[in-house]
C-alpha positions in Angstrom: 0.0 0.0 0.0 1.1 3.5 -0.7 1.5 6.1 2.0 -1.7 7.8 0.9 -3.6 4.5 1.1 -2.2 3.7 4.5 -3.3 7.1 5.9 -6.7 6.8 4.2 -7.3 3.4 5.8 -6.3 4.7 9.2 -8.6 7.7 9.1 -11.5 5.5 7.8 -11.0 3.1 10.7 -10.9 5.9 13.2 -14.1 7.5 11.7 -15.9 4.1 12.0 -14.8 3.9 15.6 -16.1 7.4 16.2 -19.4 6.7 14.4 -19.9 3.6 16.5 -20.3 5.9 19.5 -17.5 4.5 21.7 -16.0 7.9 22.5 -19.2 9.7 23.4 -19.6 8.0 26.8 -18.0 10.1 29.6 -17.2 6.9 31.6 -15.3 5.6 28.5 -13.3 8.9 28.2 -12.4 8.9 31.9 -11.2 5.3 31.7 -9.0 6.2 28.7 -7.6 9.2 30.6 -6.7 7.0 33.5 -5.1 4.4 31.2 -3.0 7.1 29.6 -1.7 8.6 32.9 -0.8 5.2 34.1 1.1 4.4 30.9 3.0 7.7 31.1 3.9 7.0 34.8 5.1 3.5 33.8 7.3 4.9 31.0 8.4 8.1 32.8 12.1 7.0 33.0 12.1 6.1 29.3 10.6 9.5 28.4 13.3 11.3 30.4 16.0 9.1 28.7 14.6 9.9 25.3 14.5 13.7 26.0 18.1 13.4 27.1 19.1 11.7 23.9 17.1 14.1 21.7 17.8 17.4 23.4 20.1 16.7 26.3 17.5 17.7 28.8 18.3 16.8 32.4 15.8 15.0 34.7 14.7 18.3 36.4 14.0 20.2 33.2 12.4 17.1 31.6 10.0 16.8 34.4 9.4 20.6 34.9 8.7 21.4 31.3 7.4 18.1 29.8 6.1 15.3 32.1 5.0 17.4 35.1 3.3 19.8 32.7 1.3 16.8 31.3 0.3 15.6 34.8 -0.9 19.1 35.7 -3.1 19.4 32.6 -4.4 15.8 33.1 -5.5 16.6 36.6 -7.6 19.6 35.7 -9.2 17.9 32.7 -10.0 14.6 34.5 -11.6 16.5 37.4 -13.8 18.7 35.3 -14.5 17.0 32.0 -17.8 15.5 33.0 -19.2 18.9 34.0 -17.8 20.6 30.9 -19.3 17.9 28.6 -22.8 18.2 30.1 -25.5 20.2 28.1 -25.4 23.9 28.9 -28.8 25.5 29.5 -29.4 28.9 27.9 -31.9 31.7 28.3 -34.9 31.7 25.9 -36.5 35.0 24.7 -40.2 35.7 25.1 -40.6 35.4 21.4 -39.8 31.7 21.7 -42.4 31.0 24.4 -42.8 27.3 25.1 -39.3 26.3 24.0 -36.1 25.4 25.9 -32.6 26.4 24.7 -29.3 24.5 25.4 -25.9 23.9 24.0 -24.8 20.3 23.3 -21.1 19.6 23.6 -20.2 17.6 20.5 -16.8 16.0 19.8 -15.5 16.9 16.3 -14.6 13.3 15.3 -11.3 12.3 13.8 -8.6 14.8 14.9 -5.0 15.3 13.9 -2.4 16.6 16.4 1.0 17.6 14.9 3.7 18.3 17.4 7.0 20.2 17.3 10.5 19.2 18.4 11.3 21.7 21.1 9.0 20.2 23.7 8.3 16.9 21.9 6.4 15.2 24.7 4.5 18.0 26.3 3.3 19.8 23.1 2.0 16.5 21.6 0.6 14.8 24.6 -1.1 17.9 26.2 -3.4 18.5 23.2 -4.1 14.8 23.2 -5.6 15.1 26.6 -8.0 17.7 25.4 -9.0 15.6 22.4 -9.7 12.5 24.6 -11.6 14.5 27.2 -13.8 16.0 24.4 -14.6 12.6 23.0 -12.6 12.5 19.7 -10.4 9.9 18.1 -6.8 11.1 17.5 -3.9 10.7 15.1 -0.6 12.0 16.6 2.2 13.1 14.4 5.4 13.6 16.4 8.4 15.6 15.0 11.0 13.6 13.1 13.7 15.7 14.7 13.2 14.0 18.1 13.2 10.3 17.1 13.8 8.8 20.6 10.9 10.8 22.2 8.7 9.9 19.2 9.5 6.2 19.7 8.6 6.3 23.4 5.3 8.1 22.6 4.5 5.5 19.9 5.2 2.7 22.4 3.0 4.3 25.1 0.1 4.8 22.7 0.4 1.5 20.9 0.5 -0.5 24.2 -2.5 1.4 25.6 -5.0 2.1 22.9 -6.3 0.5 19.7 -5.1 2.2 16.5 -8.7 3.0 15.4 -9.0 5.1 18.6 -5.6 6.7 19.0 -2.6 6.2 16.7 0.9 7.5 16.3 2.2 8.1 12.8 5.9 8.7 12.5 7.7 10.2 9.5 8.9 13.4 7.8 7.1 16.2 6.0 5.8 13.8 3.3 4.0 11.8 6.0 2.5 14.9 7.4 1.3 15.9 3.9 -0.2 12.4 3.4 -2.2 12.9 6.7 -3.3 16.5 5.7 -4.5 15.2 2.4 -7.2 13.2 4.3 -10.6 14.5 5.3 -10.2 15.2 8.9 -12.6 16.8 11.4 -10.1 19.0 13.3 -6.3 19.8 13.0 -4.2 21.0 15.9 -0.7 22.2 14.8 2.2 23.5 16.9 5.3 24.7 15.0 6.7 27.4 12.8 4.8 30.2 11.0 6.0 28.9 7.7 4.7 25.4 8.2 1.6 26.8 9.9 0.7 28.6 6.7 0.9 25.3 4.7 -1.2 23.5 7.3 -3.9 26.2 7.1 -3.9 26.3 3.3 -4.3 22.5 3.3 -7.1 22.7 5.8 -8.9 25.3 3.8 -9.2 22.9 0.9 -11.6 20.8 2.9 -12.8 23.6 5.2 -11.4 21.7 8.2 -11.2 23.8 11.4 -7.7 24.3 12.7 -5.8 25.5 15.8 -2.4 27.0 15.0 0.1 27.5 17.8 3.0 29.3 16.2 5.5 31.8 17.5 7.0 35.3 17.1 9.4 37.8 18.4 8.4 38.1 22.0 9.6 41.3 23.7 10.6 41.7 27.3 10.0 45.3 28.2 11.8 46.7 31.3 10.6 50.1 32.2 12.3 52.9 34.2 10.4 51.8 37.4 11.1 48.1 37.1 12.6 45.9 39.9 15.8 45.3 37.9 17.2 42.4 39.9 14.0 40.3 39.6 13.6 41.3 35.9 17.1 40.2 35.1 16.7 36.9 37.0 13.4 36.0 35.5 14.3 37.0 32.0 17.5 35.0 32.1 15.6 31.9 33.3 12.8 32.2 30.7 15.2 32.9 27.8 17.8 30.2 28.4 15.5 27.5 29.4 15.7 24.7 26.8 18.6 26.6 25.3 16.2 29.3 24.2 14.2 26.9 22.1 10.8 27.9 23.5 8.0 29.5 21.5 7.2 31.8 24.4 10.8 32.6 25.4 11.7 36.3 25.6 13.2 37.0 22.1 14.6 40.4 22.8 14.8 43.0 25.6 13.6 46.6 25.4 15.2 48.4 28.3 14.7 52.0 29.4 18.0 53.8 28.7 18.3 55.1 32.3 18.6 51.5 33.5 20.7 50.1 30.7 24.2 49.8 32.3 23.0 48.4 35.6 20.6 46.0 33.9 23.3 44.6 31.6 25.5 43.8 34.7 22.6 42.0 36.3 21.9 40.0 33.2 25.5 38.8 33.0 25.5 38.1 36.7 22.4 35.8 36.6 23.4 34.2 33.3 26.7 33.2 34.9 24.9 32.0 38.1 22.3 29.8 36.4 23.8 29.0 33.0 27.6 29.7 33.3 30.3 27.2 32.2 30.6 25.6 35.7 26.8 25.2 36.0 26.5 23.7 32.5 29.3 21.3 33.4 27.4 20.0 36.4 24.0 19.5 34.8 22.6 18.7 31.4 22.2 21.9 29.3 20.0 21.3 26.3 21.6 21.2 22.8 20.4 22.8 19.6 18.2 20.5 17.6 20.3 20.2 14.5 23.5 21.4 12.9 21.6 23.5 10.4 19.9 25.3 13.4 23.4 26.0 14.9 24.4 27.5 11.5 21.3 29.7 11.5 21.9 30.9 15.0 25.6 31.5 14.3 24.7 33.7 11.4 22.9 36.0 13.8 25.9 36.7 15.9 27.9 39.9 15.7 31.1 39.5 17.6 31.4 43.2 18.1 28.1 43.3 20.0 28.5 40.2 22.1 28.6 41.2 25.8 28.6 37.6 27.1 28.9 34.1 25.6 28.9 33.8 21.8 30.7 30.4 21.7 29.2 27.4 19.9 30.2 24.0 18.6 28.5 22.7 15.5 29.4 19.1 16.0 28.0 18.8 19.5 25.2 21.2 18.7 25.9 23.3 21.7 25.7 27.1 22.0 26.6 29.3 25.0 23.9 31.5 26.4 24.7 34.8 24.6 23.9 38.4 25.4 24.2 41.0 22.6 24.2 44.8 23.2 23.9 47.9 21.1 21.6 45.9 18.8 19.9 47.9 16.0 16.5 47.1 14.7 17.8 46.2 11.2 20.4 43.7 12.5 20.0 40.1 11.4 19.2 39.0 15.0 16.0 41.2 14.9 14.7 39.9 11.6 13.0 36.7 12.7 12.2 34.7 15.8 15.6 33.6 17.3 14.6 30.3 18.8 17.9 29.8 20.5 20.1 31.1 23.3 20.8 34.6 22.0 19.4 37.6 23.8 19.6 41.0 22.1 19.2 44.2 24.1 17.7 47.4 22.7 17.4 50.6 24.7 14.5 53.1 24.4 13.7 56.5 25.8 10.0 57.0 25.4 7.2 54.4 25.8 5.9 55.3 22.4 9.1 53.8 20.9 8.1 50.5 22.6 4.8 50.5 20.8 6.4 51.2 17.4 9.1 48.5 17.8 6.7 45.8 18.9 4.1 46.7 16.2 6.7 46.4 13.5 7.2 42.8 14.6 3.5 42.0 14.7 1.5 39.8 17.0 4.1 38.2 19.2 3.0 35.0 20.9 4.1 36.4 24.3 5.0 39.8 25.9 6.7 40.3 29.2 6.4 43.6 31.0 8.6 44.4 34.0 7.4 47.5 35.8 6.1 48.9 39.1 4.0 51.5 37.2 0.3 50.8 36.8 0.2 53.4 34.0 2.9 51.6 32.0 1.1 48.3 32.5 -2.2 49.8 31.3 -0.6 51.4 28.3 1.3 48.3 27.1 -1.5 45.8 27.7 -4.2 48.0 26.0 -2.2 49.1 23.0 -0.3 46.1 21.8 -1.6 42.8 20.3 0.0 39.6 21.5 -1.1 36.1 22.5 -0.6 36.4 26.2 2.1 37.2 28.8 3.2 38.1 32.2 3.7 41.2 34.3 7.0 40.9 36.2 7.7 37.4 35.1 8.3 35.2 32.0 6.8 31.9 30.7 4.7 31.2 33.8 1.4 32.2 32.2 1.4 29.0 30.2 1.8 26.8 33.2 -1.6 27.4 34.7 -4.6 25.4 33.4 -6.9 28.4 34.2 -5.5 30.7 31.5 -5.9 29.9 27.8 -2.7 29.7 25.8 -2.6 30.7 22.2 -1.6 33.3 19.7 -3.2 36.1 17.7 -2.8 37.0 14.1 0.6 35.9 12.9 1.4 34.0 16.1 -1.6 31.7 15.5 -5.2 31.3 16.5 -7.2 29.2 18.9 -6.2 28.4 22.4 -5.9 25.5 24.8 -4.9 24.4 28.4 -7.5 23.4 31.0 -11.1 24.1 29.9 -9.9 25.7 26.8 -8.3 22.3 25.8 -11.7 20.7 26.1 -13.4 23.6 24.3 -10.9 23.5 21.4 -11.8 19.9 20.5 -15.5 20.5 21.1 -18.2 21.8 18.8 -20.9 23.8 20.6 -24.1 22.6 19.0 -27.0 25.0 19.7 -30.4 23.3 20.2 -33.9 24.9 20.5 -36.4 22.4 21.9 -39.8 23.7 20.8 -43.1 22.7 22.4 -45.9 21.0 20.5 -48.6 21.9 23.0 -49.4 25.1 21.2 -48.2 27.1 18.2 -48.1 30.9 18.4 -49.6 32.4 15.2 -47.5 35.6 15.2 -44.8 34.3 12.7 -47.5 33.3 10.2 -49.3 36.6 10.2 -47.4 39.5 8.5 -50.0 42.1 9.5 -49.5 45.7 10.9 -50.5 44.4 14.3 -47.9 41.7 14.2 -45.2 44.2 13.2 -46.2 46.4 16.1 -46.0 43.5 18.5 -42.6 42.6 17.3 -41.3 46.2 17.6 -42.6 46.3 21.2 -40.6 43.2 22.0 -37.4 43.8 20.1 -37.0 47.5 20.3 
């Protein structure tokens, strides 16, 4: 069988499983959620080993950013999914006397989740939880750049679920294309803007709804009134986590010129403390995903502007945490999302400059504002478009199940985490249940009196 035929057969078997009604039962969904958690717990050491092989993640970072994140999301969904799945009563206007209104929570059907390589476990398995809780069947497509993690996920899923319910399909871009050529009911994609455009174009051919979790140049704005020590500490942590290969990592810093010198010293201090040579030697510091990505990052470096770091080794796919100063807006490092351990610093004098700089790099996925000024907070939050973010912190907004995570405009659309994960994979079907005990004649009688009655009700 050709790749196209194999994918078609898989989707048809999953659609039959869905049409047979297996996934609609809440008890069934909860059982599958429990089975998945137990399987992940059973394979936890293998997951950590795979993440070590693929990205050189240590046990702590692997748990913090991948496995623990999965457990947190699982806990909230498992606790609340039955309530979220129940029909939702709605008000009924007087014009619909005798009827009842409600919203039925319908699963979409056969869903496809395409995951990235930077958090290869979390960013594939967390959407899976939402799809299961909402009552769908799922095809998972892991990244080919993280083969060891992909294999562990395949083993977890294959040993826990039948293929007609949840399946893992491994392969490269051609495999993803073969999947996207099928008639799916929902597509969830996490990855680059470039690939996201292709996914959306393919989904448009069959009018398939899609969630796109992309990226962008995420600014960290440090105002004149900011707590500089905490700002430096939290930006350094958020930036160099996973060697900067995080879609919501601070991409560049906008620092008020009055704090520039002091802040640069603090950045170097905390970078040395948490990610310096001695620290990296004692623990696993993640590596860059491929040699070509090392080449891309190296091309962004300007030796004359490197304040700290700047070293890299192509063969071992390692790059030092790097801070660049005196960066200009037209420098190569400011053209696209960095997605690596390079942190450019740009100073500003007026807050209007911040608005102009961020707007030129439209719709970042995240924005981080460090300030003690409520006026600055209001001005930035209300005048810039971005997916989400933090005041006086980085990254942490995505770790709560009570805040939706997603982009806007060029950084994607749709959101998930917690209830939003359930809602993403759920169609809200509106139902009006009309009485048969009587039939109001008003809609059948287009008279002046009827018009007057309608005006009195609606206006």
